[in-house]
Every structure is written in C-alpha cells, then in structure tokens.
Residue, then its C-alpha position, 0 to 999 in steps of 0.5 A: m233104863r232111864l231116858r234123858k229128858d227131852t230138851d225140845d221146844i215142843q211140849e208134852d201137851e203139844i205132842l198129845l194135841i198132835a196125836k189126838v187131832s191127827d187121829a181125828l183127821a185120819h179118816p177121809a170122811r172126817i176131813k170132809i165133814f170137818r171142812y163142810i162144818m167150817q165152810a158152813n160156819r163161815a157162811m153163818v149156816l147152822v149144821c146139824n146131824k140131819d144136814l150132814v147125813e143129807h150132804f154126805d149120804y152116810a147113815q146117821a149112825t156113821i155120821s154120829q161116830h165121825t162127829k163124836k171123834l171130831a168132838e173128842s179131839g176138840l176140832v168140833e164143838i157140839k151145842k144142843q138146842d131143843k132136840f137138835s145138836y149143832y156143830y161148830a168148827n173150833l178154829g182155835v184147836l185147829m190153829q194150835y194143831l197147825n202151830a204144834t205140827k210146825k214146831f214139831s217139824v223144825t224141832q231137832 
C-alpha cells in the first residue's frame, strides 16, 4: 500500500526536530535544568555538573543522564574545559523547535 506524499508545509527534518526536542523536554527535571542553564547563561554565569547537583539536589549520575538527553536533542551544548564540562543553552535549536511546532499546529 502506498501513501500519498504529504503536501504539508512542514518538512521531515522539522518533524524529527519536534520529536527529538519534545522527547528531551518530556521530563519535568529536564525542563527545570534547561531553564536553569538558560537563566545562568543569560547572567553570564558558567554552569557545570556540580552546580546542577547542588541546585537540584539530584545525584550526579541523574544530572548526567538528564544533561545527556538535553545535549542529544541539541538544546544544550557541552564544552569541556580542563576537567570540567560546562553547559550552554542552544537558543537557536529552541527557536527552530518553537517555529516548527507553530508551523505544525497551523498546517492542515
């Protein structure tokens, strides 16, 4: 059985982006972590794993799992410096996600 080709304005890569980012934001802890990283970045404050563990009172392994998921989605970039990993919110990916979801919601 063959399906008709979609004539929607939304592209396949946008659909994949929506799925990937939505999956990363599907856990309340990851939303809180991402928001914390965004706010810290805006204030020009560096954020490392230790900072997240102290702020959220989660085990280091739990924080690492959550930040890994955020990084895989592209929402967070990890930059290693010496023995530390610093986290940066990728607002470009966030805006792509928001634009794609907006396009998704109005596409017929």
